[in-house]
C-alpha positions in Angstrom: 71.5 -25.7 29.5 68.6 -25.6 27.0 65.9 -23.0 27.7 62.4 -23.1 26.2 61.5 -19.6 24.8 58.4 -18.2 23.1 60.1 -19.0 19.8 59.5 -22.6 20.5 55.8 -22.3 21.3 52.5 -21.3 19.7 51.2 -18.3 21.6 47.4 -18.3 21.8 47.2 -14.5 22.0 49.2 -14.1 18.8 47.0 -16.7 16.9 43.9 -15.1 18.3 45.1 -11.7 17.1 45.9 -13.0 13.6 42.4 -14.6 13.3 40.6 -11.5 14.7 42.5 -9.3 12.3 41.4 -11.3 9.3 37.8 -12.0 10.3 35.3 -10.3 8.0 37.7 -10.0 5.1 36.0 -12.9 3.3 32.4 -11.9 4.0 31.0 -10.4 0.8 27.8 -9.3 2.4 29.2 -7.9 5.7 29.0 -4.2 4.5 25.3 -4.7 3.9 24.7 -6.2 7.3 24.1 -4.2 10.5 26.1 -5.5 13.5 23.8 -6.4 16.4 25.6 -6.8 19.8 22.4 -7.2 21.8 23.4 -10.6 23.1 27.1 -9.8 23.8 27.7 -10.4 27.5 24.0 -11.3 28.1 22.6 -14.7 29.2 20.7 -16.7 26.6 21.3 -17.5 22.9 18.1 -16.4 21.3 17.0 -12.9 20.2 13.2 -12.3 19.6 11.8 -9.3 17.8 8.3 -8.4 16.4 7.5 -8.6 12.7 4.4 -6.4 12.1 1.9 -7.2 9.3 0.7 -4.3 7.1 -2.8 -3.1 8.1 -3.8 -2.5 4.5 -4.5 0.7 2.6 -7.0 3.3 3.9 -10.6 3.1 2.7 -12.9 5.9 1.4 -15.5 6.7 4.1 -18.6 8.7 3.3 -19.7 11.5 5.6 -21.0 10.1 8.9 -19.9 6.7 7.8 -18.5 4.4 10.3 -14.7 3.7 10.3 -14.1 0.1 11.2 -10.9 -0.2 13.2 -8.4 -2.8 12.0 -6.1 -4.8 14.1 -2.4 -4.3 14.2 -0.9 -7.8 14.3 2.6 -8.9 14.9 4.3 -12.2 15.0 7.5 -12.9 17.0 10.5 -14.0 15.0 13.4 -15.5 16.9 17.0 -16.2 15.9 19.3 -18.6 17.7 23.0 -18.1 17.8 25.1 -20.5 15.8 28.6 -21.7 16.8 30.8 -21.7 13.7 34.0 -23.7 14.4 37.1 -25.1 12.6 40.4 -26.6 13.7 43.8 -27.5 12.3 46.7 -29.5 13.5 50.3 -28.4 13.2 53.2 -30.8 13.9 56.4 -29.6 15.5 58.3 -30.5 12.3 55.9 -28.3 10.2 56.1 -25.4 12.7 59.9 -25.5 13.2 61.1 -26.6 9.8 58.2 -25.9 7.4 58.6 -23.5 4.6 57.0 -20.1 5.1 54.8 -19.4 8.2 52.6 -22.4 8.9 51.1 -20.9 12.1 50.3 -17.6 10.4 48.9 -19.3 7.3 46.8 -21.6 9.4 45.4 -18.7 11.4 44.4 -16.9 8.2 42.8 -20.0 6.8 40.8 -20.5 10.1 39.5 -16.9 9.8 38.6 -17.6 6.1 36.8 -20.8 7.1 34.7 -18.9 9.7 34.0 -16.1 7.2 33.0 -18.6 4.5 30.3 -20.2 6.8 28.9 -16.8 7.9 28.8 -15.6 4.3 27.0 -18.7 3.1 24.3 -18.2 5.8 24.0 -14.5 4.9 23.3 -15.5 1.3 20.8 -18.2 2.6 18.9 -15.3 4.3 18.6 -13.6 0.9 17.4 -16.9 -0.7 14.6 -17.0 1.9 13.1 -13.7 0.6 9.4 -14.2 -0.4 8.3 -14.2 -4.1 6.6 -10.9 -3.6 10.2 -9.4 -3.7 11.1 -11.2 -7.0 11.1 -9.8 -10.5 11.0 -12.8 -12.8 13.2 -12.5 -16.0 15.0 -14.8 -18.3 18.2 -12.8 -18.3 19.9 -9.8 -16.6 20.3 -6.5 -18.3 20.1 -2.8 -17.5 16.4 -2.8 -18.6 15.7 -5.8 -16.3 17.4 -4.0 -13.4 15.4 -0.8 -14.1 12.2 -2.8 -14.0 13.2 -4.8 -10.9 13.8 -1.5 -9.0 10.1 -0.7 -9.2 9.6 -3.3 -6.4 11.2 -0.8 -4.0 8.1 1.3 -4.6 8.4 4.8 -3.4 12.0 4.2 -2.2 14.1 3.2 -5.2 16.9 5.7 -4.4 19.8 5.4 -1.9 22.8 3.0 -1.9 22.2 -0.4 -3.4 24.4 -3.4 -4.4 23.7 -5.8 -7.2 25.1 -9.3 -6.6 25.9 -11.1 -9.9 28.0 -13.8 -11.3 30.8 -13.2 -13.8 28.5 -13.9 -16.8 26.0 -11.3 -15.5 28.8 -8.7 -15.2 29.9 -9.5 -18.7 26.4 -9.0 -20.1 26.0 -5.7 -18.2 29.4 -4.4 -19.4 28.1 -4.5 -22.9 25.1 -2.3 -22.0 25.3 1.4 -22.8 23.9 2.2 -19.4 26.9 0.5 -17.6 29.1 2.9 -15.6 32.7 1.8 -15.3 34.5 1.6 -12.0 36.6 4.7 -12.8 33.4 6.8 -13.3 31.7 5.9 -10.1 31.4 8.1 -7.0 33.8 7.8 -4.1 31.2 6.9 -1.4 30.7 3.2 -2.1 29.0 0.5 -0.1 31.4 -2.1 -1.6 34.9 -1.2 -2.4 35.3 -4.1 -4.7 32.4 -2.9 -7.0 33.1 -3.5 -10.7 30.8 -0.9 -12.0 27.3 0.5 -11.7 23.9 0.3 -13.4 20.9 2.5 -12.4 22.6 3.3 -9.1 23.4 -0.3 -8.2 27.0 -1.1 -7.4 27.9 -4.3 -9.2 29.7 -7.0 -7.1 30.7 -10.4 -8.4 30.2 -13.5 -6.3 30.3 -17.2 -7.0 27.3 -17.6 -4.8 25.0 -16.3 -7.5 24.2 -19.6 -9.3 21.5 -22.1 -9.8 20.3 -23.0 -6.3 19.2 -26.7 -6.2 17.2 -26.2 -3.0 15.0 -23.2 -4.0 15.1 -24.1 -7.7 16.0 -20.6 -8.7 18.9 -18.4 -9.9 18.7 -15.0 -8.2 20.6 -11.8 -8.8 20.1 -9.8 -5.7 19.7 -6.0 -5.3 20.4 -5.3 -1.6 20.2 -2.1 0.4 22.3 -1.6 3.5 20.4 -2.7 6.6 18.5 -5.5 4.9 20.6 -8.0 6.9 21.7 -8.2 10.5 24.5 -10.1 12.2 23.8 -10.9 15.8 27.1 -11.3 17.7 27.3 -13.4 20.9 31.1 -13.8 21.1 34.1 -12.8 19.0 36.6 -15.3 17.8 37.6 -17.8 20.5 40.9 -19.5 20.0 42.1 -22.5 22.0 45.3 -24.5 21.6 45.6 -28.1 22.6 49.0 -29.6 23.0 49.4 -33.4 22.2 52.9 -34.2 23.4 52.6 -37.9 22.6 52.3 -36.8 18.9 54.5 -33.7 19.2 51.8 -31.5 17.6 49.4 -28.6 18.5 45.7 -28.4 17.6 44.3 -25.0 17.1 40.6 -24.6 17.5 38.7 -21.4 16.4 35.1 -20.6 16.9 32.7 -17.7 16.4 29.3 -17.4 18.0 26.8 -15.3 15.9 23.8 -15.6 13.7 22.8 -13.7 10.5 19.2 -13.1 9.6 17.1 -11.1 7.2 15.9 -8.1 9.1 14.2 -6.0 6.5 12.8 -7.8 3.5 11.7 -4.5 1.9 15.4 -3.7 1.3 15.9 -6.7 -1.0 14.8 -7.3 -4.6 15.7 -10.5 -6.5 15.9 -10.8 -10.3 14.8 -14.4 -10.5 15.0 -17.2 -13.0 12.9 -20.2 -12.0 14.8 -23.4 -12.8 12.5 -26.1 -11.4 9.6 -27.0 -9.1 10.4 -26.1 -5.5 8.5 -28.0 -2.8 7.8 -25.7 0.2 5.7 -28.0 2.3 8.4 -28.5 5.0 8.7 -24.7 5.4 5.0 -23.9 4.9 4.2 -23.1 8.5 7.4 -21.0 9.0 6.6 -19.0 5.9 3.0 -18.4 7.0 1.0 -20.7 4.6 -2.0 -22.3 6.2 -5.8 -22.7 6.2 -8.1 -21.1 8.7 -11.5 -22.4 9.7 -14.3 -20.2 8.3 -18.1 -20.7 8.4 -19.6 -24.1 8.7 -17.9 -26.4 6.2 -15.7 -23.7 4.8 -12.0 -22.6 5.1 -9.8 -19.7 4.2 -6.6 -20.4 2.3 -3.9 -18.1 3.6 -1.1 -16.9 1.3 1.3 -14.7 3.3 1.8 -11.2 2.0 5.5 -11.7 1.4 4.6 -14.6 -0.9 2.1 -12.7 -3.1 2.5 -13.8 -6.7 5.0 -11.8 -8.8 4.0 -10.2 -12.1 3.1 -12.9 -14.6 2.3 -15.5 -12.0 -0.6 -16.4 -9.8 -1.5 -18.9 -7.0 -4.0 -21.7 -7.5 -5.2 -24.2 -5.0 -6.9 -27.6 -4.9 -8.7 -29.2 -2.0 -8.8 -33.0 -1.7 -7.8 -36.0 0.4 -4.5 -36.8 -1.2 -1.3 -36.1 0.9 1.1 -36.3 -2.1 2.5 -33.1 -3.6 0.9 -32.0 -6.8 2.3 -30.4 -9.9 5.2 -31.1 -12.3 7.7 -28.6 -13.6 7.1 -27.6 -17.3 3.6 -29.2 -17.3 0.4 -27.2 -17.1 -1.5 -27.9 -13.9 -5.2 -28.6 -14.4 -8.0 -28.8 -11.8 -6.8 -25.9 -9.7 -8.8 -22.8 -8.7 -7.4 -19.3 -8.8 -6.7 -18.0 -5.3 -9.0 -15.1 -4.7 -7.4 -13.8 -1.6 -6.8 -14.9 2.0 -10.2 -13.5 3.1 -12.2 -15.6 0.6 -14.1 -18.6 2.1 -14.2 -21.8 0.1 -16.1 -25.1 0.6 -14.0 -27.7 2.4 -16.3 -30.4 3.7 -14.6 -33.8 3.7 -11.3 -32.3 2.4 -8.2 -33.0 4.4 -5.4 -31.4 2.3 -4.9 -28.1 0.5 -2.4 -28.0 -2.4 -1.1 -24.6 -3.3 0.8 -24.0 -6.5 2.5 -20.8 -7.9 2.0 -21.0 -11.7 2.9 -18.9 -14.7 0.5 -17.6 -17.3 0.4 -21.1 -18.9 -0.4 -22.7 -15.5 3.0 -24.3 -15.3 4.0 -24.5 -11.6 7.3 -23.3 -10.1 6.4 -23.6 -6.4 4.1 -26.2 -4.7 3.2 -27.0 -1.1 0.6 -28.9 0.9 -1.1 -27.9 4.2 -3.8 -29.5 6.3 -7.4 -28.2 5.8 -9.2 -26.6 8.8 -12.9 -26.1 8.1 -15.6 -24.5 10.2 -17.8 -26.8 12.3 
């Protein structure tokens, strides 16, 4: 009498254990992301948290002078859980007669596929950092890194990781300030670090490359805690048997969402590679116009998008909806942005074009928002 045993079946618990044991191994940025389990076991799929705006520096007040209270403002940011999923199909022939361990290999690849998706989204969070956190340079070097670290202000110390491509590592290895892997301290953020420059552990990733969406190439310096990974549910594995085909389908999913929690812990060494159009994301980023006095408006550039060194914002008010500016061509007709508190004449104007330009007025970012003028 023939008896079916566990050797003839795919055991979901075993596959789930294999996937769980491999999850995270392929996430480069996981050591830099804090795990947030707020939503685990709770209803709902959205986490909301306040993002406070800086009140500005203190003013000098004369004796008996009046101190004008400012307003602490905060906007609510929300992140919604994503479902990352992947599936494979294994025939009975492959499972019973296949060379090696098809089930084990399939489980490891499913875990890698989930990791790949999460890692891509973590990097996208870094690419969303505002230009105020960017140090613009044509190449990467120890001197460039030293200058970029000034964007951390009074807090340049502590553990930091530099994410670079292979070419960037090759350039840094030739620099006298490069510290090799063997001479680094034992307490590292990233165990795969290839070396160190100015206190930054150097890690290679293929994700540092020309980004067609943002029209930039960014080398990121990241401190732990800059990113967060909100977990809703760990790896869920389900196996579907299709007896008519004599095969098993293995489905794996992961419910979580990464987001940029603390922008002040990220600095990008940036090379602009084209003209990025931000109109679609303008409202989310905080660009807008606000009605001022009669016939006037205020053009708002969010603090996180304050122009980096060597660049400045210009604007033009008109009735044209089309984007303005061309990469590599000086933009004429724009007015230097004098600050978000400045009121400008806007009567009869319907569109405000904002462009981030270099010292030669050549734009690298452009966006268009509607004009709101005072009645």
